[in-house]
C-alpha positions in Angstrom: 29.7 -9.2 -44.1 26.5 -11.4 -43.9 24.7 -11.9 -40.6 24.5 -15.5 -39.3 21.1 -17.0 -40.1 19.1 -19.6 -38.2 19.5 -23.0 -40.0 17.2 -24.8 -37.6 13.7 -25.9 -38.3 11.0 -28.3 -37.1 11.3 -30.1 -40.5 14.9 -31.1 -39.8 14.0 -32.8 -36.5 14.1 -36.6 -36.8 10.7 -38.3 -36.8 11.3 -40.1 -33.5 11.9 -36.8 -31.8 8.9 -35.1 -33.4 6.7 -37.2 -31.2 8.7 -36.4 -28.2 8.3 -32.6 -28.9 4.6 -33.1 -29.4 4.3 -34.8 -26.1 6.4 -32.2 -24.3 4.4 -29.4 -25.8 1.2 -30.9 -24.4 2.8 -31.2 -21.0 4.1 -27.7 -21.1 0.8 -26.1 -22.2 -1.2 -28.0 -19.7 1.1 -27.3 -16.8 1.8 -23.6 -17.4 -1.4 -22.4 -19.2 -1.6 -18.6 -19.4 1.8 -18.2 -17.7 3.5 -19.7 -20.8 5.1 -17.2 -23.1 6.9 -19.5 -25.5 8.6 -22.8 -25.8 11.8 -23.5 -27.8 14.1 -26.3 -28.9 17.8 -25.4 -29.0 20.8 -27.1 -30.5 21.7 -30.0 -32.8 18.4 -31.8 -32.8 16.8 -28.8 -34.5 19.5 -28.7 -37.1 19.1 -32.5 -37.8 22.8 -32.9 -36.8 22.3 -34.9 -33.5 24.4 -38.0 -33.0 23.1 -41.1 -31.1 24.6 -41.4 -27.6 26.3 -37.9 -27.9 23.7 -35.3 -28.5 21.1 -34.1 -25.9 17.8 -32.4 -26.5 17.7 -29.0 -25.0 14.2 -27.3 -24.7 13.4 -24.1 -22.8 10.1 -23.0 -21.4 9.9 -19.2 -21.1 7.4 -17.9 -18.6 5.7 -14.6 -18.0 6.1 -15.0 -14.2 8.8 -15.8 -11.8 10.1 -19.4 -11.5 9.1 -21.3 -8.4 10.5 -24.4 -6.6 7.5 -26.3 -7.9 8.6 -25.6 -11.5 12.0 -27.1 -10.8 10.3 -30.2 -9.3 8.1 -30.4 -12.4 11.2 -30.2 -14.7 12.7 -33.2 -13.0 9.5 -35.2 -13.1 9.2 -34.6 -16.9 12.8 -35.5 -17.4 12.4 -38.7 -15.4 9.3 -39.6 -17.3 10.5 -39.1 -20.9 14.3 -39.5 -20.9 14.3 -43.4 -20.4 12.1 -43.6 -23.5 14.8 -42.1 -25.8 18.1 -44.0 -25.1 19.7 -42.5 -28.2 19.7 -39.1 -26.5 22.6 -38.4 -24.1 20.1 -36.5 -21.9 16.8 -34.6 -22.1 17.0 -31.0 -20.8 13.8 -29.2 -20.1 14.4 -25.9 -18.3 12.4 -22.8 -17.4 13.4 -19.2 -17.8 11.6 -15.9 -17.1 10.8 -13.7 -20.1 12.4 -10.7 -18.3 15.8 -12.4 -18.3 16.2 -11.5 -22.0 15.9 -7.8 -21.1 19.2 -7.9 -19.2 22.0 -6.1 -21.2 24.3 -9.0 -20.2 22.0 -11.5 -21.9 23.2 -10.6 -25.5 24.9 -14.0 -25.9 21.7 -15.7 -24.9 19.7 -13.6 -27.3 22.1 -14.5 -30.1 21.8 -18.2 -29.4 18.0 -18.1 -29.5 18.0 -15.9 -32.6 20.3 -18.2 -34.6 19.9 -21.7 -33.2 16.3 -22.3 -32.0 13.1 -23.8 -33.2 9.8 -22.4 -32.0 7.6 -25.2 -30.6 4.7 -23.1 -29.5 3.9 -19.6 -28.2 5.2 -16.2 -29.2 8.3 -15.9 -31.3 10.3 -13.5 -29.1 13.5 -13.8 -31.3 12.1 -11.4 -33.9 13.4 -8.5 -31.8 16.9 -10.0 -31.2 20.0 -9.3 -33.1 22.3 -11.5 -35.1 26.0 -10.9 -35.9 28.5 -11.5 -38.7 31.4 -13.8 -38.0 34.3 -11.9 -36.6 36.1 -10.7 -33.5 33.1 -9.1 -31.9 31.1 -12.4 -32.1 34.1 -14.4 -31.0 34.3 -12.3 -27.8 30.6 -12.4 -27.3 30.4 -16.2 -27.5 33.5 -16.9 -25.4 33.3 -14.3 -22.6 35.0 -15.2 -19.3 36.3 -18.5 -20.8 38.9 -18.9 -18.1 36.4 -18.4 -15.3 34.0 -20.9 -16.9 36.8 -23.5 -17.1 37.8 -23.0 -13.5 34.1 -23.4 -12.4 33.8 -26.6 -14.3 37.0 -27.9 -12.8 35.7 -27.1 -9.4 32.5 -29.0 -10.1 34.5 -32.1 -11.1 36.6 -32.0 -8.0 33.8 -31.0 -5.6 30.6 -32.7 -6.9 27.3 -31.7 -5.4 24.7 -34.2 -4.3 23.1 -34.5 -7.7 26.5 -35.2 -9.3 27.5 -37.7 -6.6 24.3 -39.6 -7.4 25.1 -39.6 -11.1 27.8 -42.2 -12.1 28.4 -40.4 -15.4 28.8 -36.9 -14.0 32.5 -36.6 -14.9 31.8 -37.6 -18.5 29.1 -35.0 -18.7 31.4 -32.3 -17.5 34.2 -33.3 -19.8 31.9 -33.3 -22.8 30.7 -29.8 -21.9 34.3 -28.7 -21.4 35.2 -30.2 -24.8 32.4 -28.3 -26.5 33.6 -25.0 -24.9 37.2 -25.6 -26.0 36.1 -26.3 -29.6 33.9 -23.2 -29.6 36.9 -21.3 -28.4 38.8 -22.7 -31.3 36.1 -21.4 -33.6 36.4 -17.9 -32.0 40.1 -17.9 -32.6 39.5 -18.8 -36.3 37.0 -15.9 -36.6 39.8 -13.5 -35.9 41.4 -14.6 -39.2 38.4 -15.5 -41.3 34.6 -14.7 -41.3 33.8 -18.4 -40.7 31.1 -19.8 -38.5 29.7 -23.2 -37.9 27.9 -25.1 -35.1 29.3 -28.4 -36.3 32.0 -29.7 -33.8 34.0 -31.6 -36.5 34.0 -28.5 -38.8 35.3 -26.4 -35.9 38.2 -28.8 -35.3 39.1 -29.1 -39.0 39.1 -25.3 -39.7 41.1 -24.6 -36.5 43.7 -27.2 -37.4 44.1 -25.7 -40.8 45.0 -22.3 -39.4 46.9 -23.6 -36.3 48.4 -27.0 -37.2 50.8 -26.7 -34.2 47.7 -27.1 -32.0 46.1 -29.8 -34.0 46.9 -32.5 -31.3 45.1 -30.5 -28.7 42.1 -29.9 -30.9 41.9 -33.6 -31.7 42.1 -34.4 -28.0 39.1 -32.0 -27.4 37.2 -33.6 -30.2 37.9 -37.1 -28.9 36.9 -36.1 -25.4 33.6 -34.8 -26.8 32.8 -38.0 -28.6 34.1 -40.4 -26.0 34.6 -38.4 -22.7 36.6 -39.9 -19.9 34.8 -40.7 -16.6 38.0 -40.6 -14.6 38.6 -37.5 -12.4 42.4 -37.6 -12.9 42.2 -37.8 -16.7 39.6 -35.1 -16.7 41.8 -32.7 -14.8 44.8 -33.6 -17.0 42.6 -32.7 -20.0 41.7 -29.4 -18.5 45.3 -28.5 -17.7 46.4 -29.4 -21.2 43.7 -27.1 -22.8 44.6 -24.3 -20.3 48.3 -24.5 -21.3 47.7 -24.6 -25.0 44.5 -23.5 -26.7 43.5 -21.1 -23.9 46.9 -19.4 -24.0 46.4 -19.0 -27.8 43.0 -17.5 -27.2 44.5 -15.0 -24.8 46.8 -13.8 -27.6 44.1 -13.8 -30.3 41.1 -12.5 -28.5 42.9 -10.1 -26.2 
């Protein structure tokens, strides 16, 4: 069975975001200097599959030193400077990580994501030493570990928003979209038990899952709809979570053990 390969590349990034990445690279290199290990782009923008108003741009700075409070302040400043210039992006994420985080045995899922879904912007390519996987039960479990706990945590975040969320009028929408993505990735994991199939495309996940489990097609379509046009109503968000917990999550318990 073939290992999953990285389909992302800088050449697939839309021209308008090429400039953004160049500007971000300069900011990153100037700010961190010798502390910078590497800088990556993750997700749909690097695959050329981003959708206006839905997709975000997720970039990660990996440092040779510990992260400080000043680094977190700097992240917010960069986000506030550049995000308004690119209204087609749902959001701009620029986060910092410590290089040593990848050495943790529990970081295998993180290593897989960087191995198979990243674009190197600058610095050292640390993914060369990471492992890929073929589609199957092992990968399904790796990508969907603790899926019940993750859903409960997101539900709590919706019910009990922190200060940042309370200041964000779209915080419920953002959580619902993230939950939808997790649900559809869980659908993909369920499919991988039956077929060595893998995709990062949300629509393809929905279609393939519905082919194998037509009884759950309405729930899969609900998750896809909430991904594309998420509700911003707390009650509707909680109803959505409960519907997924009672259907697709129960199916995952059976299929993924």
